[in-house]
C-alpha positions as CSV (number, residue, x, y, z in Angstrom):
1,Q,89.3,92.5,101.6
2,V,91.3,95.4,100.3
3,Q,95.0,95.5,99.8
4,L,96.9,98.8,99.8
5,V,100.5,99.5,98.8
6,E,102.1,102.9,99.3
7,S,105.1,104.2,97.3
8,G,106.9,107.4,96.7
9,G,108.4,108.2,100.1
10,G,112.0,109.3,100.5
11,L,114.4,111.9,101.7
12,V,113.8,115.5,100.6
13,Q,115.1,118.9,101.7
14,A,112.8,121.4,103.3
15,G,110.8,123.3,100.7
16,G,110.9,120.4,98.4
17,S,108.1,118.1,97.0
18,L,107.1,114.5,97.0
19,R,104.2,112.6,95.6
20,L,102.9,109.5,97.4
21,S,100.9,106.9,95.6
22,C,98.6,104.2,97.1
23,A,97.5,101.4,94.8
24,A,94.5,99.4,95.9
25,S,93.3,96.0,94.9
26,G,90.7,93.5,96.0
27,R,87.5,95.6,95.9
28,A,85.9,98.0,93.5
29,F,88.1,101.1,94.0
30,R,85.2,103.4,93.0
31,D,83.4,102.4,96.2
32,L,86.3,103.2,98.5
33,S,86.9,106.4,100.4
34,M,90.6,106.9,100.9
35,G,92.7,108.6,103.6
36,W,96.3,109.4,104.3
37,F,97.6,109.4,107.9
38,R,101.0,109.8,109.3
39,Q,102.9,108.9,112.4
40,A,106.1,110.4,113.6
41,P,108.5,108.7,116.1
42,G,107.1,109.0,119.6
43,K,103.8,110.6,118.4
44,E,100.3,109.5,117.9
45,R,99.0,108.7,114.4
46,E,97.4,111.8,112.9
47,F,95.1,112.5,110.0
48,V,96.5,114.2,106.9
49,A,94.0,114.1,104.1
50,A,91.0,112.2,102.7
51,I,89.0,111.9,99.6
52,N,85.5,110.4,99.4
53,W,84.6,107.5,97.2
54,S,83.2,109.8,94.4
55,G,86.1,112.2,94.5
56,G,83.8,115.1,95.2
57,M,84.8,115.8,98.7
58,T,88.3,116.3,100.2
59,Y,89.4,117.0,103.7
60,Y,92.8,118.2,105.1
61,A,94.4,118.6,108.4
62,D,95.0,122.3,109.2
63,S,98.8,121.6,109.3
64,V,98.9,120.7,105.6
65,K,96.2,122.8,104.0
66,G,97.5,124.8,101.1
67,R,100.6,122.5,100.8
68,F,99.2,119.0,100.2
69,A,96.7,117.8,97.7
70,I,94.9,114.5,97.6
71,S,93.5,113.1,94.4
72,R,92.4,109.8,92.9
73,V,92.4,108.1,89.5
74,N,89.8,105.3,89.5
75,A,91.0,103.9,86.3
76,K,94.3,103.2,88.0
77,N,92.9,102.2,91.4
78,T,95.3,104.7,92.9
79,V,95.1,107.6,95.3
80,Y,97.8,110.3,95.4
81,L,99.1,112.7,97.9
82,Q,101.0,115.6,96.4
83,M,103.2,117.2,99.1
84,N,104.7,120.6,98.4
85,S,106.6,123.1,100.6
86,L,107.6,120.2,102.8
87,K,108.8,121.0,106.4
88,P,110.9,119.0,108.8
89,E,107.8,118.5,110.9
90,D,106.3,116.6,108.0
91,T,108.8,113.8,108.7
92,A,106.8,110.6,109.4
93,V,105.7,107.3,108.1
94,Y,102.7,107.9,105.9
95,Y,99.9,105.4,105.7
96,C,97.1,105.0,103.2
97,A,93.8,103.7,104.4
98,A,90.5,102.7,102.8
99,N,86.9,102.5,103.9
100,Y,83.7,101.6,102.0
101,R,81.8,104.8,101.0
102,S,82.6,106.7,104.1
103,S,81.9,110.5,104.1
104,G,81.9,113.5,106.2
105,Q,84.1,114.2,109.2
106,A,84.4,110.4,109.9
107,M,86.9,110.4,107.1
108,S,89.4,112.1,109.4
109,V,89.1,109.4,112.1
110,G,91.6,106.6,111.7
111,E,89.5,104.2,113.7
112,T,86.8,104.3,110.9
113,Y,89.2,102.7,108.4
114,P,89.4,98.9,108.3
115,Y,92.1,98.7,105.6
116,W,95.6,100.0,105.9
117,G,98.8,99.9,103.9
118,Q,102.2,99.1,105.3
119,G,103.4,102.7,105.2
120,T,106.1,104.7,103.4
121,Q,108.8,106.8,105.1
122,V,109.0,110.5,104.4
123,T,112.0,112.4,105.7
124,V,112.4,116.1,105.4
125,S,115.8,117.5,106.2
126,S,116.3,121.1,107.3
């Protein structure tokens, strides 16, 4: 089992920045590929970013490329999502997810992740 706890959400003005954190426990973090997903009210959950278990591969949704950056610090069992140049359309609940050594395009598919956090709200005002 893996437990995931997100933090760092909040209210920010358009153009601002936030950094989300996701702390993992329960399994060797170094073996986990990690993803961030988001869900806005009335919309489907969508992929945001992912980083593989080794940290050598990252993936981003087209809508966040160049603005968001995913990273991990294995010594802290934590994955981060740095969000810059935020837009009102980035408003959503952001979820952290984990999977054992997944790689490739499967990392952008939510159904491949068995472990999820409770989510953290990000609100971007215009």
